GUGUSE-506709 format. One line per field, with one value per residue (C-alpha): residue number from 1; z negated, x, y negated. Coordinates in nm, 2 decimals. Last residue first. Layout:
! GUGUSE-506709
nr: c(NUM	...)
pz: c(Z	...)
px: c(X	...)
py: c(Y	...)
***
This chain:
! GUGUSE-506709
nr: c(66	65	64	63	62	61	60	59	58	57	56	55	54	53	52	51	50	49	48	47	46	45	44	43	42	41	40	39	38	37	36	35	34	33	32	31	30	29	28	27	26	25	24	23	22	21	20	19	18	17	16	15	14	13	12	11	10	9	8	7	6	5	4	3	2	1)
pz: c(1.20	1.29	1.65	1.66	1.37	1.39	1.42	1.16	1.15	0.81	0.84	0.57	0.27	0.10	0.35	0.68	0.80	0.80	1.05	0.92	1.19	1.32	1.00	1.09	1.01	0.89	0.53	0.38	0.64	0.55	0.18	0.28	0.50	0.25	-0.01	0.23	0.30	-0.07	-0.25	-0.46	-0.74	-0.87	-1.23	-1.19	-1.42	-1.56	-1.26	-1.02	-1.22	-1.24	-0.87	-0.82	-1.00	-0.78	-0.47	-0.53	-0.49	-0.72	-0.61	-0.78	-0.48	-0.21	-0.10	-0.22	0.07	0.00)
px: c(2.10	2.26	2.13	2.04	1.79	1.65	1.27	0.99	0.62	0.44	0.10	-0.14	-0.31	-0.63	-0.85	-1.00	-0.64	-0.42	-0.12	0.20	0.43	0.78	0.98	1.34	1.58	1.94	1.89	1.91	1.66	1.41	1.41	1.38	1.09	0.91	0.95	0.81	0.51	0.45	0.57	0.43	0.65	0.84	0.94	0.77	0.46	0.45	0.57	0.37	0.05	0.09	0.14	-0.17	-0.37	-0.23	-0.27	-0.64	-0.69	-0.82	-0.73	-0.44	-0.24	-0.05	-0.15	0.05	0.11	0.00)
py: c(-1.03	-0.70	-0.74	-0.37	-0.40	-0.05	-0.08	-0.11	-0.05	-0.04	0.13	0.01	0.17	0.05	0.22	0.09	0.03	-0.27	-0.27	-0.43	-0.55	-0.55	-0.52	-0.51	-0.23	-0.20	-0.08	-0.42	-0.55	-0.28	-0.38	-0.74	-0.69	-0.46	-0.74	-1.00	-0.77	-0.74	-0.43	-0.13	-0.01	0.29	0.37	0.71	0.72	0.37	0.17	0.38	0.35	-0.03	-0.07	0.15	-0.12	-0.39	-0.18	-0.15	-0.53	-0.79	-1.15	-1.31	-1.43	-1.24	-0.90	-0.60	-0.35	0.00)
***
């Protein structure tokens, strides 16, 4: 799930708490996913919402190295 900006309720925000408590993990915002992918040599190309709470995160290798 991608955390939406702002303080509006969203299923990802509750799931973020579950992940933190149960596994030490976390959900991320679009910007945080972009930074994570960039650090690993990829670039975020788009986030596709679905009819559920999850999204499809599309990334490609960052061949420019920028």
